[in-house]
MITI-715899 format. One record per residue (C-alpha): residue in one letter; residue number from 1; y, z, x. Coordinates in pm, whole numbers. Each point is the difference from the previous one (the first is absolute). Example, Ala and Ser with C-alpha at 12.3 -4.5 7.8 and 13.67 -1.06 7.14 Angstrom:
% MITI-715899
<type:A seq:1 py:-450 pz:780 px:1230>
<type:S seq:2 py:344 pz:-66 px:137>
END
This chain:
% MITI-715899
<type:M seq:1 py:1075 pz:1778 px:-560>
<type:S seq:2 py:-362 pz:37 px:196>
<type:V seq:3 py:-159 pz:-160 px:-336>
<type:I seq:4 py:193 pz:-267 px:-90>
<type:A seq:5 py:118 pz:-131 px:308>
<type:P seq:6 py:-387 pz:-86 px:196>
<type:A seq:7 py:-64 pz:-116 px:-366>
<type:V seq:8 py:337 pz:-263 px:-50>
<type:G seq:9 py:-165 pz:-51 px:362>
<type:W seq:10 py:-297 pz:-131 px:-34>
<type:L seq:11 py:85 pz:-220 px:-319>
<type:V seq:12 py:307 pz:-186 px:147>
<type:P seq:13 py:-34 pz:0 px:390>
<type:G seq:14 py:287 pz:142 px:189>
<type:A seq:15 py:142 pz:165 px:-309>
<type:G seq:16 py:-113 pz:340 px:53>
<type:H seq:17 py:270 pz:-23 px:295>
<type:I seq:18 py:267 pz:-168 px:-204>
<type:I seq:19 py:21 pz:336 px:-278>
<type:Q seq:20 py:35 pz:226 px:294>
<type:G seq:21 py:294 pz:-194 px:105>
<type:R seq:22 py:-148 pz:-172 px:309>
<type:W seq:23 py:101 pz:-324 px:-72>
<type:G seq:24 py:-33 pz:-183 px:338>
<type:R seq:25 py:-375 pz:113 px:50>
<type:G seq:26 py:-98 pz:-50 px:-376>
<type:V seq:27 py:158 pz:-415 px:36>
<type:L seq:28 py:-149 pz:25 px:324>
<type:L seq:29 py:-396 pz:133 px:-117>
<type:M seq:30 py:76 pz:-243 px:-334>
<type:A seq:31 py:95 pz:-319 px:149>
<type:S seq:32 py:-291 pz:70 px:265>
<type:I seq:33 py:-292 pz:91 px:-258>
<type:V seq:34 py:67 pz:-300 px:-246>
<type:T seq:35 py:80 pz:-269 px:253>
<type:M seq:36 py:-368 pz:89 px:209>
<type:Y seq:37 py:-154 pz:73 px:-348>
<type:M seq:38 py:152 pz:-341 px:-156>
<type:L seq:39 py:-112 pz:-195 px:361>
<type:G seq:40 py:-332 pz:107 px:-109>
<type:I seq:41 py:6 pz:-144 px:-326>
<type:G seq:42 py:140 pz:-288 px:156>
<type:M seq:43 py:-292 pz:-26 px:217>
<type:K seq:44 py:-239 pz:-46 px:-263>
<type:G seq:45 py:-127 pz:398 px:117>
<type:H seq:46 py:-186 pz:163 px:-284>
<type:V seq:47 py:71 pz:246 px:-189>
<type:Y seq:48 py:-337 pz:286 px:-25>
<type:S seq:49 py:-58 pz:125 px:-315>
<type:P seq:50 py:-205 pz:294 px:-70>
<type:N seq:51 py:-372 pz:3 px:41>
<type:G seq:52 py:-256 pz:152 px:150>
<type:G seq:53 py:-119 pz:-226 px:250>
<type:D seq:54 py:29 pz:-46 px:326>
<type:L seq:55 py:173 pz:312 px:220>
<type:L seq:56 py:264 pz:-206 px:185>
<type:D seq:57 py:108 pz:-167 px:-341>
<type:I seq:58 py:-8 pz:368 px:-155>
<type:L seq:59 py:301 pz:91 px:293>
<type:S seq:60 py:151 pz:-338 px:-31>
<type:F seq:61 py:70 pz:107 px:-368>
<type:L seq:62 py:145 pz:326 px:51>
<type:G seq:63 py:224 pz:-146 px:259>
<type:D seq:64 py:97 pz:-262 px:-273>
<type:L seq:65 py:40 pz:301 px:-253>
<type:C seq:66 py:231 pz:143 px:217>
<type:A seq:67 py:255 pz:-294 px:-23>
<type:G seq:68 py:38 pz:150 px:-331>
<type:G seq:69 py:230 pz:-243 px:-285>
<type:L seq:70 py:-59 pz:-281 px:241>
<type:Y seq:71 py:-379 pz:27 px:-45>
<type:I seq:72 py:-6 pz:64 px:-372>
<type:V seq:73 py:252 pz:-331 px:-58>
<type:S seq:74 py:-244 pz:-148 px:211>
<type:R seq:75 py:-291 pz:41 px:-230>
<type:A seq:76 py:204 pz:9 px:-304>
<type:L seq:77 py:84 pz:-404 px:131>
<type:D seq:78 py:-297 pz:-65 px:100>
<type:W seq:79 py:148 pz:-83 px:374>
<type:N seq:80 py:-359 pz:7 px:140>
<type:P seq:81 py:-132 pz:-344 px:140>
<type:G seq:82 py:-387 pz:98 px:-36>
<type:A seq:83 py:-203 pz:-58 px:320>
<type:V seq:84 py:166 pz:-48 px:306>
<type:S seq:85 py:-66 pz:-357 px:149>
<type:Q seq:86 py:283 pz:-46 px:277>
<type:A seq:87 py:65 pz:243 px:296>
<type:T seq:88 py:350 pz:66 px:-72>
<type:A seq:89 py:-171 pz:144 px:-333>
<type:D seq:90 py:-181 pz:299 px:214>
<type:Y seq:91 py:392 pz:69 px:155>
<type:G seq:92 py:142 pz:6 px:-331>
<type:S seq:93 py:-259 pz:239 px:-85>
<type:K seq:94 py:74 pz:220 px:275>
<type:F seq:95 py:371 pz:10 px:-48>
<type:I seq:96 py:-23 pz:129 px:-361>
<type:V seq:97 py:-257 pz:307 px:88>
<type:V seq:98 py:259 pz:54 px:258>
<type:S seq:99 py:311 pz:27 px:-206>
<type:G seq:100 py:-203 pz:198 px:-198>
<type:L seq:101 py:-86 pz:236 px:246>
<type:L seq:102 py:362 pz:9 px:152>
<type:N seq:103 py:166 pz:51 px:-329>
<type:F seq:104 py:-301 pz:274 px:-45>
<type:I seq:105 py:236 pz:153 px:317>
<type:C seq:106 py:276 pz:-65 px:-139>
<type:V seq:107 py:-54 pz:212 px:-264>
<type:A seq:108 py:-118 pz:331 px:160>
<type:D seq:109 py:315 pz:-75 px:240>
<type:A seq:110 py:189 pz:14 px:-392>
<type:Y seq:111 py:-212 pz:344 px:-50>
<type:H seq:112 py:77 pz:208 px:310>
<type:I seq:113 py:361 pz:-122 px:-4>
<type:A seq:114 py:7 pz:108 px:-360>
<type:I seq:115 py:-197 pz:334 px:91>
<type:G seq:116 py:290 pz:7 px:282>
<type:R seq:117 py:-206 pz:64 px:273>
<type:K seq:118 py:185 pz:-353 px:110>
<type:R seq:119 py:327 pz:-124 px:-5>
END
């Protein structure tokens, strides 16, 4: 379970908690991460791709990648609007990155629950 819970939690936000029987926490995390990611997409936020460019672009890509399945789906369906042309798009990009970072924290939490370090 110490490998499965974090992997499933990365792929589907909140699922690492749900498969361990933490339904309330898992559903709350799933709803908040998916909502934040979709708000970012709705604001025409930039979904970063892997590149060797600017350091902030690389860090933003890593933040986006932490969103797991949401990132994979958004890249597969090409939800990237291209150049940021609106003020809200910059906020949308930050929503997407922060949702990925929140998912990373949730994966770490699911791991700690799985190994028994946290109840």
